[in-house]
N, C-alpha and C positions, 0 to 999 in steps of 0.2 A: 493353224497352230497345232492342232491335234496330230497332223501327219508329219511334223518336223522331225521328231525323234526317230521314227522308223527309217526315214530317208537318210538321217545321219548314220544310223547303224549300217545301212546298206553301203554307204560310201566308205565307212571305216573297214568293213569286211572286204570290200574290193581292194582297198589299199594294202591290207594285210596279205591277201592272196597274191597280189603283184609282188610284194616284198619276198614272199616265200619262193615264188618262181625264180626271182632274181638270185636268191640264195642258192637254189639248186643249180642254176646255170653256172654260177660262179664256182660251185664245188666241182662240177663235172669238167670244167676247163682248167682247174687248178692242178699243178703237178704235185702239190703237197697232199699227203694223206689226210682224210677228214677225221677230226676228233669227235669223241662221243658228245661233248658239250655243244659243239657246233651243229651236229646232226639233230640233237634234241631241240635246239633253238628253232631250226627250220620246221620241225614237226609242230611245235607249239604255235608258231606263226601261222602255219597252214590251217590248223584246227580252229584257232581264234578267228581267222578270216572267214572260214566256211560257216562257223556258228553265228558270227555277227551278221553275215549276209542273209542266212536263213531266217534268223530272228527279225531282221528289218523287213524282209519281204512278207513274212507272215503278219507282222503288225500293220504293215502298210495296207494290206487287203482284208484285214479282219473287220467285220461289222462293228460299228460304234456301239458301245454300251455306256449307259449313264453311270457315272461314278457317284457313290453315295455323297449326299450333301455334307458340307463341313458345318452347317448350322443345324440346330436341333429342330425336330418336327415331331408332331404327334399324329396318331391315326384316330379319326373320329368317324364312326358310322362307315367304316371301310375305306375312307379317303384320307390320305396324308394331308396334314395341314401345317403350314409354316408358322412358327410361333410369333414372329415379329414382322412389322411392316418393312423394316430395312432389309431383312433377309428375303422378303418376297421379291425384291428387285435383283436377287442373285440368279443369274441366268443358269448357272450350273444346277442350283437347287431346284429351280423351276423345271428344268429338263428332266431331272430325276423324278420328281413328283408326277409329271405328265406321263412318264413311262410306267409308274408304279400304281397310279390311281385305279381302284377297282371300279369297273363299269357297273352302274346301276341300271335296272330296267327303266326305259323311258316311260314317263307318265304324262298325261295331258296337263298342260299348264293353263293357269288363269290368264286371260289376255292382260298384257302389260298395262294397258290404259285403265284397268279396273283395280289396280293395286298401286295407288299413287302416293302412299304415305311416305314422307321422308323419314329417315331414321332419327331417333332422338339423339341429343348430344351424347357423345361417348363418356363425358365426364358428369352425366346427370347424377345428382346426389340428393337423397332425402325425399321429402314430400310424401312420405308413406301415408300420413293421415289424410292428406288431400286425395291421394290415389284411391284409398279405401272408400272415402266418402263418394267420390265420383263413380266408382264401380258399383257401389251399393245403390246409388240413385238410378243408374241405368238398369241394374238387375230388378229394381222395383217397378220398372216399366216407364221410366222417364224417357220421353222421345227426344226432347231438346235439352241438352246439358251444356254447361259452359263454364268458362273461367274469365273473370274480369279483374283488372288491376292496372297499375301504372306501367309505363313502358320500361322494359329492362328487368322486370320482376320475375320473368320466367314462365309466362303463360303458355307460349307455344311449346317450350320444352316439356312442360308438364303434360300438355295435351298430346304430344307425340308419344310420350312414355305411356300414357293411358291407352292410346290407340294401338300401340305395339302389343300391349297386354290383352286387349279385347278383340283384336283383329280376327283371330280364329272363329269368333262367334258370328262373323259376317262373311259367309262363304261367297256371297254374290259380288263382293268387292268393297274397296275402301277408296273414296274419292277425296282428294285434298285440293284446296284452292285458297290462295291468299286473296282476301277481298279488298286489300289495300285501303283500309279505313283510317289509317293514322293521319294526323294533322298534316295538311298541305299535300297529301297524296290525292290521286284521282281515283276515287272508289269505283269498284266494278258495279255496273248497273245490274239489277235483277235479271234482265234479259241475257246479259253476258254469262252470268252464273248458270242460268238454265241451259244455255247453249253448251257450256262446258260439260255439264252432266249428261245431257242428251248425246253429245258427240262421243263421250266416253264409251257409251254402249252402241251407238249407231253412227259411226263416223261419216257415212255416205248419205244419210237420210236428208231429204229436203226439209227445211225449217220454215214455218209460217211467219209472216211479218206481223200478224196481229198478236198483241201481247197476251190476250186471253187464250188464244189457241196455242201459243207457245207454252203458257203455264199449264194448260191441259195436257200437252205432250210431255212436259216435265213430270207431272204427277203420274201420268200413265207409265212412263219409263220406270219410276220408282215403285209403282204399285206391286205389292206381293213380294218384293225383293228384300232379302236380309242384307242391308247395305249400311255402311258407316259413312256419313258425310262429315268431313272435317272442314269447316269454314273458318279460316284463321283471319284475325285482324279485321273484324267487322266494324263498320262505321256506326250504325245505329239500327233501331228496329225497322225503319223504313226500307233499309237495304235488304231485310230478311223476311218481312211479313208475308211476302208472296212466295216464299221458298220453303214453307213448312212441309216436312215430309209426312208420308203415311206412317201408321203405327208400326209397320214391319221394319222400318228404318230407324236409325238413331242419328240425330244431328248434333255435332259437337261444335261449339262456337267459342272463340276467344275474342276479346275486345278490350281496348283501353277505356271505352266508355261504359258507364253504368246505365243500363236501360232494361225495360221490361218487354216481354214477348209472350204471347199466349203459350203456356206449356213449358216455358223456359225455367229450368232449375239450375241456377248458377252459383258458384262459390266465389268469394272475393279473396284473391290471392295476396298473402302478406309476405313479408321478408322471410328469408331462410331461418330455420331454427339454429341457434348458436352451434350445436354439435354438427349439423349438416354444413354450415358455412365453413367450419374448421376442416371438415373432411374434404369439401370442395377445394379449399386452398391447397391442401396437401396432395390432392389429386392432380392439380395443375403444376405444382412445384414440390418435388420431394425434398427440397432444401429447407423447407420451413418446419420447425419443430412445433410441438403442441402449444407451447406458451406464446411463441410469436404468431402462430396461426390464430389463436384466440384474440390477440391484440389487433391483428390485421382485420379479422372479421368485424370487430367493433368499429375500427376506423372506417370500414366500407359500409357500415350501417346494415350488414347482413344482406345486402342487395347483390344478386348474382351478377348483374352488369358491372357494378363497381368492383366486385371481387375479381372477375375475369380480366377487366381492364388493368387493374393494379398489379395482380400477382403475375400476369403474363410478362410483365417487364423483367421479372427475375430470369426468365428464359432467354431474353435478348440481351440482358446486361449481367453477365457472369461476375463482373466486378462489383456489383451491388449485393450486399448481404441483406437478409430479411430485416435486420435491425436498421439498416440504412433506408430501406423502403418504408418501414414504420415511421422513422423520423421524418421522411419527406411527406408522408401523408398528413402529418400535422394533427391538430386536435379534432375531436368529433364535432361535426357540424350537421346541418340539415341534409337530408338525403340527396338533394340535387347538388349541394356543394361537395358532398362526398364523391359523387359521380364525376363532377367537374375536376376535383383533385386527382382522381384516378386517371382521367383522360389526359390531364396535364402531364402526369408521369409518363404515360405512353408517348405523348408528344415530345417530351424532353429527351426521351431515350433515342430519338431519331437524330441522324446527322443533319447539318445545316441545310443541305440541299433538299432532303425529303421533308424537313420541317417547312421550308418555303413552299414546296409543291403542295403539300397538304393544306397549309394555311390558305393558299390561293383558292383551293377548291371549296373553301368556306363561303365563297360567293354564291354557290348554287343553293337555291331555295327549295329545290325538289330533285328527284332522281334525274341523272344526266347520262349522256352517252359519251363514248370515247372521243368523238370529234369535238364535242363541246369542251372537254378538258384540254384538247389540243389548241382550241381557240383561245383559252385562257393562258396556257403556257405557250406564248408566241414563239419561243425559241426551241420548241420540241416538235419534231415531225411526228406523224402518226405512229411510226415504229418506236420512236423514243417514248412517246406518250404511253404506248402499250406496255413498254418495259417499266416505266415509272408506276403506272397503275398496278402492275403485278407486284411491285415491291410494297406499295401501300396496302394492297390486299393482305399481304402477309402480316402486317402489323395488327390486323383485327379492327382497326379504326375505320377502314373503308370496306364496304360489302358490295356484293354483286347479286342482282336479282336475275336469275336465269329465265324467269317467265317474261320479263319485260326487256331483257338484254340492256339493262341500265345499271349504273353504279349508284349506290345509295349510302347515306349515313343514317345511323340511329338519330332520332330527333335531338337527343341530349348531346350527342357528339357534334351534330351540326350547329347547335347553339354555341357550343364551346369554340368551334372553328370559325364561326361567323365573327365572334369577338376578336379572335386573332387576326382575321382577314382585315377588319376595319383598322387595325393598328399597323398593317403592312405599309411600308414607305410608299408603295405604288398602288395603294388601295383605290385611288381614283381611276387609274388606268385599267385596273382589273375589273372594276365595276363597268367601265365603258365598254370593254371587250365583251363582257357578259351580256350587257344590254344589246349591243350591236349584233351579236351572234343570234340571239333569239328573235330579234326583230327581222333579221334577214330570213330566218326560217318561217316566221309568220307571214312575211310577204310572199314567199314561195307557196305557202298554203293558200293564201288569198288568190294567187294566180291559178292554182289548181282548181280551187272552188269555182272560179269564174268559167272554167272550161265546161263545167256542168256534167250531167250524166254520171258515168262511172267514177269520175274524179271527186265528186262531192263528198261521199262518205269517208274515204281515206283522208281527204283534206280536213274535214271537221274533226275526225278522230285525232289526227296529229296535232291540230291546233289546240285542242283542249289540254294537252300536255304542255305545249309551248306557253299557253296563257298563264300557267302557274308561275313561270319564270318572268314573263313580260310584266305581269301585275306587280311582282316584287321589285323588278328593276325600276318601274315607274315610281314606286314609293320611295326607293332609295335615291333616285335622281331628283326628287322634289327639293323644296327649299330647306335650308338648315333647320328651320323651326320644326319641320315635319320628319326629318331624317338625320341621323348622326353620321351617315357615310360621307366620306370625302367625294367631291363631285368631279367628274372629268370635264374637260373644257367644253365639250359639246352637249352638256346635259340638257340645256333648254332647247337646243335644236332637236335632240332626240325626242323630247316630250312633244314638240310641235309636229314632227313628222310621223310619229308612231301610229296615231289613230288614222291619219291621212292615208297611210300606206296599206291599211287593212280594214277598210270601212265595212265591206259586206260581210266577211266572215266573222268579224267581231260582233256585229249586230245579231247574227244568227246563232253563233256558238256560245255566247256569254249572256247571262241575264243582265238586265238594266242596272240592278243594284251593284253588280260587280264592275261593269265597265264605266259607270258614271264618274267615279273619282278619277279613273284613268284619263277620260276625255277632259275633265275639268282642269287637270294639271296641264294638259296641252293648251287650253285656253289661256291660263295664267302665263305660261311661257311665251305664247304668241304676243301677248301684251308687253311682256318684259322686253322682247326683241323688236317690238313695234312692227310686226309682220301682219298687215291688215288682211291680206288674202287668207292666211291661216286663221286669223282671229274670226273672220266671217265663217269659215268652214267649221270651226269648233262651235261657234254660236248656233249654227244650223243643227249640228249633231246633238248638242245638248237640248235644243228645242224639240227635236224628235224624241229624245228620251223623256221629256216632260209630257209629250203627247201620250206615250205608253203609260206613264204614271197617271194619266187622266187629269193633269193640271194644265188646262188649256190657257189660263191666264199667263202663267209662267212661260209656257211654250210660245205664245204669241210674242211676248217680250223679246225672247232670244231670237226668234225667227225674223221679226221686223228689223232688229238691229243688223242681222246678217244681210237681209235684203238691201238695207240702206248702204252698207259698206260695199257690196258688190256693184251697186249702181254708181257709187262714188268713184270706184276704181275702174269702172268700165268693163267689168267681167260679165258680159251678157250670157255666156255659156253657163257659168256657175249659178246664175239666177234660178235655174230650174230646181235647185236643191231647196232653198227656202220657200219658193212658190209652191212646190208639191207638198211640203210639210204644212204650210199654211192652209192649203186645201183640206188636209186631214184634220187640222184644228177645227175648221168650220164644220166638218162632218160631226165631230164630237160635240160641237155647240149647237147641233141640230139646225144648221143653216146650209143645207146641201147645195142650193142654187149658187151661193158664193163659192162653194168648193168647186163646182163645175167650172166657174170662170178661171180659177187658178189652175186647175188640171188641164184645161184647154191651152193655156199659155205654155205650160210645161210640154205638152204633147207637140206643139208647134216647134219648140226649141229642139227637142230630141230628134225630130225628123229632119230638121235642118242640119244637125251635126252628125246624123247617122248613128246615134247611140241606141242600139236595139234593146239593150237591157233597160235603160231608162224609159224607152218607148213602151216596153212591156208593162212597166210599173205604172206609167201614166194611163195606159188603156185600162188596167185593172182598177186604178183609182176612179176613173170616170164611170166604170161599171158600178162601183160602190156608191158614187154620188147619185147616179140615176136610180139605184135601188132605194136610197134614202128619199128620193123624190116620188117614189111609188111607180116609176116607169120601168117595170121589170123586164119587159121585152127588150127595151133599149139597153138595160143593164146586161142582160144575157148576151146581147150582140157584142158589147165591148169586152165582156169577160172572155168570150170565145176568140176574139181577136188577140187578146192578151195571152191566152193559152197557146195559140198558134205561134206567137213570138217566143214564148217560153220553151216550147218544144223545138223550135228552130235553133235556139242558142244553147239548149241543154240545161236550162235553169230548173233544176229539181225543186229547189226551195220555192221558186215562183210558181211552179205547177201546183204545189201543195196549197198555196194561198188561193189560187184561182179555183181549184176544185172546191175548196171551202166556200168561196163566194158564189159559185154556181149552185152548190147545194142550198145555200141560203135563199137564192132567188127562186129556185124551183119549189122550195118549201112555202114561200109566200104565195106562189101561184097555185098551191094545193097539190102539186105532183110530189107526194111524199116518198114514193119509191125512188124516183130520180134523185130526190134530196138525200136519201140515205146512201145511195150509190156514190154520189160525189163526196159526201162527208167521210165515208169510209175510205175512199181513195186518198183524201187529204190526210186522214189519220195515219194511214200506212206510210205516207211519205214523211210525216213528222217523226214517227218512230224510227224510220230508216235512217234519218239524218240526225236523230237525237235532238230535235228542236222541241224543248220542253214547253216553251211559250206557245208554239203552234199546236202542240199536242193538247194543251189545255183548252185552246179555242175550239179544236176539233171535237173534243169530248162535250163541250158546251153545246156546239151545234147539233151533234147527234142526240143529245138529251132533249133539245127543243123539238126535234122531229118525233122522238118517241113520245113526248108529252102530247104532241098534236094527234098522234095515233092512239092515244089513250093508254099507252103502255107505261104506266107511272113508275112501276118498280124499276124497269130498265132505265127510265129517265132519271130517277134518283141516283142510281149507280153511276151513270155517266156524269151527272152534275157533281157528285162528290169527288169523282176523279178529277174533274176540271177545277173544282175548288181547291183541292190539295195542291195541284200544280200551280195555280195562280198565287197561292201563298208562298210556295217554294221560289218562284221566279220574281216575287215582289211586285206583281201587277195588281195594284189595288183597284184599278178601274175594272179589270176583268173579274176580280173577286166580288166587287159590289154588284156587277151585272149577274153573275152566277147565283149569288145569294138571293137576289130578287126572284130569279127563275125557280130556285128551290122553294122559296116561300110560296110561290104560285101553286106548286104541286101540293104542298101541305094545306094550303087554303082550299084547293079543290077537294082534298080528302077530309076537310073539316077538322084538321088538326091545327087549330088557330094559335095555340101557344107556340108551336114550332114555326108556323108561318110568321108570327110576330118577331120571333128571335132573329130569323134571317132577314126580314125586312129592315130591322134596325141597322144591320150592317150597311145596307145600301143607302139608307137615309142619312146616316152619319157621314158617309163618303160624299154624298151629294151636297150636304151642308158645307163641307170643307171647300169644295170647288165652286160653290154657288151654281149648281146645275139647274137648268130651266125646269126640270121635272120635280124639283124638290118639294114645291108647294103641294102638288097633286099627290105625290107619294106620301107626304106627311099626313094628308087627309086619309089616304088608304090605310095607313098605319093605325090611325085613331079608330077607323071603322073596325079593323081587326081586333083592337083592344076591347072595343065594345062587345064584339062577338064572344070574346073570351069571358067577359063579365057576364054575358047573358047565359052562357052554357055552364057556368060554374055554380054549383049548389051553394046556397047561403052559408051553410056551416063550413064550406071550404074556402070562402073568401077571406 
């Protein structure tokens, strides 16, 4: 386009020259004398032609120069700056500035990975008092500072504004990480947080598997550095207690939860001050005068989330006046109701199609990916889904998490949309598609997990996100008494098949307290549909859950029912399931010889059908039974056969269990070094695959070996780790066992009051399940009570 005008001038000049030549030829051949006017015309034509041609050729080959911008700009620090975002997209303006920018001398830059702070919201208003308080706390030497408060109140925005102000005081970098601690999110584990920090400084370094070593590396990286750590959206103190920084650093934490942490000085964030709320409203929309802004602020309860959701409607609805918006907001109500009213306004401002799309996304109980949205919108291709999600992102109701590459709703927004979704005419079909999509993903994770080796960790990691959706889908598909959702036609069939299709990964990735209701619903639906095979399968799975809970009486009841059904329907292959679990029940009941009989039956069936995974489990169970019988050489023989099978099929989880069992056998034989070696191998695997139940057992086993070696402090540390995990996963049998072990250490140290306290935990559990050791343990408890009495001075009794 820039060369068009010179070319036109060249063409015009050529035309004029040709015309002048024609005029001269005509004059020379004409018999009539030439007039002065005609001669002047010829000369003018000639001069114009030559001038236009010269001008055109000069412009055509002249170097391009940028023309001054038609938009305003300013010069700051020697560099021109465009004044508005719209003008920044003007190519002509950009070209001009690129040619006029004054080059600054290059300076060494801080690595990008060490400056991770997002910018605070551009419309951040107020909070001066809170900012001053937070800065003063940090200046006084507070190492851990924080903000706590309800969702949507502006904790992250305040934290980012503070971080922007104090960032120059931390020349070694600023690390930002969302800990994903909000309700129904999957919170980051301390290990993941440590890895992020370490990788920010040393992206290529090898990381240890051991949690203690990883923590030491984390602290070593932070040591001596002037660093700001911004941990946003923390779940609780357990997520943070191993992440405390050295005094050279500052840790800033935001959370919806109220909790304590050693050294934490946090402020509770309240709603915006009225003047700040008014200013925020007018920052969002210049159409609102002071009086209307004051009314709107009151209607929104001075809550930033409500204000932004409500007032942003005015930007999308130019036909709505502030008075109309105020009218629609209605009377003042509780904070949540105000947010819901604001969300409804945003929702109502959308056209029917976007309302329907957004309403259907209310089925998602947790962050979701693009393909999941496409599965819900059956009439939308991936490209169409991408387009629709882009439109919904513009509304502010839908958000996108760049760290996880998933779409998310604020929890209050999700609550609002879930109610809308339940009222959708096709709510049952939407719920069915949602449940089927995530069950199919879970089944793929199960298949990957069974491949073993390098597939295990990614499968488990992916499944834990899927589980959030699966568990909610199961709740919604339950009976009308348990769920208000409309049910799809295949609701009971889904509940029957769900557990059956993901048995191994469900048992490993999810604690018993979480998956028990899930499996119980499958049992109920099996009976509704009179499906005996699935009923027996669920009875067996629930029986196994009761074994983990330490309730052998309940376990036997479920398992014997399953055994009877399998025999009645002639399913001899499936018999191995309840037979194996009954063997485990007799192990817990201290009847290992009976357990051997059941395990041998299972081993025979597995070899007949060529099921190598079940064969591995049977061999390991036989090793455990012979350990209980005191025949440790025989036990080690079976354990090593099981280990060989696990290595053959790449069963990482199975290898971890067998390492632990081998460690236990060598401990009894007195080979404590071998015992420590195997237990540490087991612990590494449990941490690698995030098997919290297995990790608890491994800590308990390591503690036992340390106690045998007389290293009581190491033993107590390991026992307490195990006890915390047993409570977390809800394994009261493990908790009771560990409590007795801790009591033994304190008894050895003659701290009888502590020993008595932990022994009580064990005895109370044994009473509940009528454990055969309860009588002897009660007697021991009374002996410890007597020792407390004997060692207490009369005046202290």
